C-alpha positions in Angstrom: 0.0 -0.1 -0.4 1.1 3.2 -1.0 2.6 5.7 1.7 -0.1 8.9 1.7 1.6 12.8 1.7 2.1 14.6 4.3 -0.6 17.2 4.9 0.8 20.8 6.2 3.1 23.1 5.7 5.2 24.3 2.9 6.0 20.9 1.3 2.1 20.1 0.4 1.6 23.0 -1.6 1.4 21.7 -5.2 4.6 22.1 -7.6 2.6 24.3 -10.5 1.8 26.9 -7.5 5.1 27.5 -7.1 5.6 27.7 -10.1 2.5 30.2 -11.2 3.8 32.6 -8.0 7.3 32.7 -8.8 6.3 34.1 -12.0 3.8 36.3 -11.1 6.4 37.3 -8.7 9.1 38.4 -11.3 6.6 40.0 -14.3 5.6 42.2 -11.1 8.9 42.8 -10.1 9.8 43.3 -13.4 7.0 46.3 -14.1 8.2 48.1 -10.9 12.1 48.1 -11.8 11.0 49.9 -14.9 8.4 52.8 -13.3 11.0 53.4 -10.1 14.2 52.2 -11.1 15.9 54.1 -8.1 13.8 53.3 -5.5 13.3 49.6 -6.3 16.9 49.5 -5.9 17.4 50.8 -2.8 14.4 48.7 -1.3 15.5 45.3 -2.9 19.5 46.7 -1.4 18.0 47.4 2.4 16.1 43.9 1.6 19.7 42.1 1.0 21.2 43.7 3.9 18.5 42.7 6.2 18.7 39.4 5.0 22.4 39.0 5.7 21.8 39.6 9.3 21.0 36.9 11.8 18.3 38.4 13.2 16.9 38.7 9.1 18.2 35.5 8.0 16.9 33.8 11.4 12.7 35.4 10.9 13.1 34.6 7.7 13.4 30.8 8.9 10.8 31.3 11.0 8.0 32.2 8.1 9.3 28.9 6.6 8.1 27.2 9.0 11.8 25.5 9.2 13.9 27.9 11.7 15.9 25.0 13.6 16.4 25.0 17.4 19.5 27.5 18.7 22.8 25.3 19.9 23.0 25.5 23.1 26.3 24.0 24.3 26.1 20.7 26.8 26.3 22.7 30.6 25.3 20.9 33.4 26.0 21.7 37.2 26.7 20.4 39.9 23.4 20.2 41.6 21.9 19.1 38.3 25.0 16.3 38.4 23.5 15.5 42.0 20.0 15.7 41.5 20.3 12.4 38.7 20.1 8.6 39.5 24.0 6.5 37.9 22.9 6.2 35.0 21.2 9.4 34.3 24.8 10.5 35.5 26.2 8.2 32.9 24.1 9.3 29.8 24.6 13.3 31.1 28.6 11.9 30.4 28.3 11.1 27.4 26.8 14.0 26.0 29.7 16.2 27.7 32.7 13.9 25.8 30.2 14.3 22.5 30.9 17.8 23.1 34.3 18.1 23.5 34.1 16.2 19.9 35.3 12.7 21.3 32.9 9.6 20.0 30.6 8.3 22.5 28.8 5.1 23.3 26.9 4.4 26.7 27.1 0.4 27.3 26.8 1.3 31.4 24.7 -2.0 32.8 25.4 -4.9 34.9 28.3 -6.8 33.8 30.0 -3.8 31.7 33.3 -4.3 33.0 33.6 -1.1 34.1 33.4 0.8 31.1 30.8 2.8 31.6 31.1 5.5 28.7 34.5 3.4 25.9 35.1 6.5 23.9 37.6 6.8 20.2 39.4 10.2 20.7 40.8 11.9 17.8 44.0 10.6 17.8 42.0 7.1 17.3 42.4 6.1 20.6 40.1 3.6 22.6 38.8 5.3 26.5 37.4 3.8 29.2 34.8 6.3 31.2 33.7 4.7 34.5 30.9 6.4 36.1 31.1 6.9 39.8 27.6 9.0 40.4 27.9 9.6 44.6 27.0 12.7 47.2 30.1 14.7 47.7 31.2 14.0 50.6 31.8 9.9 49.1 35.3 9.7 47.2 36.2 6.6 45.4 38.3 3.8 46.8 41.6 1.9 45.9 39.6 -1.0 45.1 37.4 0.6 42.5 40.6 1.9 40.8 41.7 -1.6 40.4 38.9 -2.9 39.4 39.1 -0.9 35.9 42.4 -1.1 35.3 42.2 -4.6 35.2 39.8 -4.6 33.0 40.0 -1.5 30.6 43.7 -3.1 28.7 42.6 -6.6 28.9 38.3 -6.9 28.5 38.3 -3.3 26.7 41.6 -2.9 24.3 41.8 0.7 25.8 44.6 3.0 26.0 43.5 3.9 28.6 40.8 5.1 31.1 39.0 7.0 32.8 36.8 7.3 36.3 34.8 10.3 37.1 32.3 11.4 40.3 30.5 14.1 41.9 32.7 12.9 45.1 36.3 12.9 45.5 39.0 10.0 45.9 40.8 8.7 48.2 44.4 9.1 49.4 45.5 5.2 48.4 43.0 5.9 44.6 44.9 9.3 44.0 48.2 7.0 44.6 47.2 4.3 42.7 45.7 6.0 39.2 48.6 7.4 37.4 50.4 4.4 38.1 47.8 2.3 36.1 47.3 4.8 33.9 43.7 5.7 34.7 42.6 9.3 34.8 41.1 10.8 38.0 38.3 13.5 38.1 37.1 14.5 41.1 34.3 17.0 41.3 36.2 20.1 41.2 37.5 19.0 38.0 33.9 18.0 36.9 32.4 21.9 37.3 35.0 22.6 35.6 34.5 20.2 32.8 30.5 19.6 32.8 29.6 23.3 34.0 32.4 26.3 33.1 32.7 24.7 29.7 36.5 23.4 29.9 37.5 20.5 27.5 38.0 17.3 29.7 41.2 16.2 27.9 43.2 20.0 28.6 41.7 19.3 32.7 43.7 15.8 32.5 46.7 17.0 30.5 46.8 14.3 27.9 48.1 15.2 24.5 45.9 15.0 21.7 48.1 12.8 19.1 45.7 13.7 16.4 45.6 17.1 16.1 47.2 17.7 13.1 48.1 22.2 12.2 49.3 22.7 7.6 52.5 23.9 8.1 55.0 25.2 5.2 57.8 22.7 3.9 61.3 24.2 3.2 61.9 23.9 -0.8 58.6 23.5 -1.7 58.1 26.2 -3.3 58.3 25.8 -6.7 55.5 23.0 -6.3 53.4 23.9 -4.1 53.1 21.9 -1.7 52.2 21.2 2.0 53.0 19.0 4.6 50.8 18.2 6.8 52.4 17.8 10.4 51.5 15.8 13.2 51.8 17.7 16.3 51.5 16.7 19.8 49.7 19.7 22.0 49.7 19.6 25.7 48.3 22.0 26.8 48.6 24.1 30.2 
């Protein structure tokens, strides 16, 4: 059975109506230009300038019924994150990773072997992210770090891991995390990332080995060659 065409909106107007309307508009504009060339030119210039500005363009989109919602950066306050349940917190972390331009997939479930979110960064490195939604006065212990250390390489093939919590970390966890290639994001770092908008890799001081810049190669002036040179950037 053939699907019926959706009704309503400008898409429901037949093509011949558009053709007749366009022809009538062009004819009327031509006659107007012949009678009042100076005034017509001034009006058209003003209209073109107005449409070139953002408010004018948005007005045209709203009139056409095609206005897209404004892009709002993903931001979460600590109070908002504290009100989430563990799974909602994992989804919020996944959204923040995507905000940073990383490929992130939420995989948290029973038997996830320490991985709540799997990430592929700009350097094509796999990263395991574990999320701990705790009360502000609670601490992630060394046993959680050991558990992630035992799975993130062998079970997930990741280059390193990140544990993100709304609480803090014990002294033992802070000591063993870096030794095992596990980055720790406590409540203060989480606020810088989720609410203040600072990229996670900058907070963790992880170099983005996939960042590349264009550099002119000496002696390439005659051939016009430009080499793409990888630059390891460790941001302060």
